[in-house]
C-alpha positions in Angstrom: 0.0 -0.1 -0.1 1.3 3.5 -0.9 1.9 5.3 2.3 2.3 8.8 0.6 0.1 11.4 -0.9 0.7 12.2 -4.7 2.3 15.6 -3.5 4.9 13.6 -1.7 3.4 13.9 1.7 3.2 11.2 4.0 -0.2 9.9 4.9 -0.9 11.2 8.3 -4.1 10.7 10.0 -5.5 14.0 11.2 -8.4 13.7 13.7 -9.3 17.2 14.5 -11.6 19.6 12.6 -10.6 21.8 9.8 -13.9 23.8 9.5 -16.6 25.0 12.0 -19.6 27.3 12.0 -20.2 29.7 9.0 -17.7 32.6 9.0 -18.8 36.1 9.4 -18.2 38.5 6.4 -15.3 40.2 8.3 -13.6 36.9 8.8 -14.1 35.6 5.3 -12.5 39.1 4.2 -9.7 38.8 6.7 -8.9 35.2 5.0 -9.1 36.5 1.7 -6.9 39.5 2.1 -4.6 39.0 5.2 -3.7 35.4 5.4 -1.3 35.0 2.4 1.0 37.9 3.9 1.4 36.1 7.0 1.8 32.6 6.0 5.0 31.0 6.2 6.1 29.8 2.6 7.7 26.5 2.2 5.6 24.4 4.4 3.3 22.9 2.3 4.1 19.6 0.6 3.0 21.0 -2.8 5.4 23.9 -2.7 8.2 22.3 -0.9 8.2 18.4 -1.9 11.9 17.8 -1.0 11.1 19.3 2.6 13.9 21.8 2.3 14.7 23.5 5.7 13.1 27.0 6.3 15.5 29.9 6.6 14.2 31.3 9.9 16.6 34.2 9.8 14.8 35.3 6.6 11.6 35.5 8.6 12.7 37.0 11.9 16.5 38.1 11.4 18.5 37.4 14.8 15.3 37.6 16.8 14.6 34.7 19.2 11.5 32.6 18.0 8.6 31.4 19.9 6.0 28.8 18.7 2.4 28.4 19.6 0.8 25.0 18.6 -2.9 25.2 18.3 -3.4 28.7 18.9 -7.3 28.5 19.1 -8.9 31.8 18.7 -5.6 33.7 18.8 -6.1 35.6 22.1 -2.7 34.4 23.7 -0.7 34.6 20.4 -1.7 38.0 19.6 -1.0 39.1 23.2 2.3 37.6 23.0 3.4 39.2 19.8 2.2 42.7 20.8 3.9 42.5 24.2 7.2 41.2 22.7 7.9 43.0 19.5 11.4 41.8 19.6 10.3 38.1 19.4 9.5 36.2 16.3 6.2 34.4 16.8 5.0 31.7 14.7 1.3 30.2 15.3 0.2 27.0 13.8 -3.5 26.4 13.8 -5.4 24.0 11.2 -8.9 25.1 12.3 -10.0 27.6 9.7 -12.3 29.5 12.1 -9.5 29.9 14.6 -7.4 31.3 11.9 -10.1 33.7 11.0 -10.4 34.9 14.4 -6.8 35.4 14.9 -6.8 37.5 11.7 -9.7 39.7 12.5 -7.8 40.4 16.0 -4.8 41.3 14.1 -6.6 44.1 12.2 -7.0 45.8 15.8 -3.5 45.2 16.8 0.0 46.0 15.8 2.2 42.9 15.5 4.4 42.9 12.6 6.6 40.1 14.1 3.8 37.2 13.6 3.8 34.5 11.0 1.2 31.6 10.6 1.0 28.1 9.4 -2.7 27.3 9.0 -2.3 23.6 8.9 -0.8 20.5 10.5 2.0 21.1 12.9 3.7 18.0 11.8 4.4 19.6 8.5 5.8 22.6 10.1 8.1 20.5 12.2 9.4 18.6 9.0 10.8 21.9 7.6 12.0 23.8 10.9 15.7 23.7 11.6 17.1 22.0 14.5 17.2 23.9 17.8 15.5 27.1 16.5 12.7 27.5 18.8 13.7 29.4 22.1 9.9 29.0 23.7 6.8 26.9 22.8 3.2 26.9 23.9 0.6 24.3 23.9 -2.5 25.7 25.6 -5.5 23.7 26.1 -4.9 21.0 23.3 -7.8 18.8 22.2 -8.2 16.5 25.3 -9.5 13.4 23.4 -11.1 12.3 26.7 -11.8 8.6 25.6 -9.2 6.3 26.5 -9.0 4.8 22.9 -8.0 8.2 21.7 -5.5 8.9 24.1 -3.0 8.2 21.1 -4.4 11.2 19.3 -3.2 13.6 21.9 -0.4 16.0 21.3 1.5 14.5 24.3 2.7 11.4 22.2 6.0 10.7 20.7 4.5 11.7 17.1 4.4 15.3 18.3 6.7 15.6 21.2 9.8 14.1 19.4 9.9 16.6 16.5 9.1 19.3 19.0 12.0 18.4 21.0 14.3 18.6 18.0 13.3 22.0 17.1 13.6 23.3 20.4 17.0 24.9 21.7 18.7 23.3 24.8 17.2 25.2 27.7 14.2 26.3 26.0 10.9 26.4 27.8 7.9 24.6 27.0 4.4 25.8 28.4 1.6 23.5 28.6 -1.9 24.4 29.9 -4.9 21.9 30.2 -8.0 21.4 32.5 -8.0 17.7 32.0 -6.3 15.8 35.0 -5.6 12.6 32.9 -4.1 14.9 30.1 -1.8 16.1 32.9 -0.8 12.6 33.9 0.1 11.6 30.4 2.0 14.8 29.8 4.0 14.2 33.1 4.9 10.8 31.9 5.5 11.6 28.1 7.2 15.0 28.0 10.1 14.0 30.0 10.7 10.9 27.9 11.1 13.3 25.0 13.8 15.2 26.5 12.4 17.8 28.9 12.5 18.6 32.6 9.3 19.3 34.7 10.1 22.6 36.4 7.7 22.4 39.2 8.9 22.4 43.0 5.5 23.0 44.9 1.9 22.9 44.0 1.6 26.7 43.2 3.9 26.1 40.4 1.2 24.2 38.5 -1.8 26.0 39.9 -1.0 29.6 39.0 -0.7 30.8 35.5 2.3 32.4 34.4 3.2 36.3 34.4 1.5 38.2 32.0 -1.0 35.3 31.5 -4.0 36.1 29.2 -7.0 33.7 29.8 -8.2 32.1 26.6 -11.8 31.4 25.7 -11.1 27.8 26.3 -10.0 28.3 29.7 -13.1 30.7 30.6 -15.3 27.7 29.5 -13.3 25.3 31.7 -13.7 27.8 34.7 -17.4 28.1 34.0 -17.8 24.3 34.1 -15.9 23.9 37.2 -12.6 22.5 36.0 -9.4 23.6 37.3 -6.4 24.6 34.9 -3.1 23.3 35.3 0.1 25.2 34.2 3.1 23.0 33.5 6.4 24.2 32.8 9.1 22.2 31.1 12.8 22.9 30.2 14.4 21.3 27.0 17.5 19.2 28.2 
């Protein structure tokens, strides 16, 4: 059986959603007119079938680079980009409604240091150079609550191993989730991928990081009585 797409891409199962509710006119306009300028060229298999490594310096110069995997509606990513103009920010999100929400937020904000990959983060990992990421965020990833679906979670070797490869030694990985079993799996799998958990006391995972902006997913969790956990790891 052929395990590759005609473009050359491997057949990777993707279990999330690409589309949701009908977009508003303003969101459609933002997708049509703003997305191309912010997209990172050379990630897609059709345009880069040989998987040539991206020139991060061409995107951000000598600036440190931070990556947010699954930026949702973009609240945290836009805030970080605006608060840290000297940082190169990369956001990855396959859900088109989330991308549209981010783009509409950027029309109200000044953030020239932000680039987007609107697709599967594994395709981005393919073409990122080793040790290029100074900080990474994985905030409220899809919990896949059923036990038989746990292999679909981000905290598995399929995602964590390439993430570890592209992060610098000493780089920080921040993860937030409101699902206790996701915490359990993260604390088992993330250290195996080459990270140290930095918590020393309960408040280290119960309190958010300085400058934290609560996302709409977190607000929903709080309304429904679930407790957020904030996990900080360091690439070793």
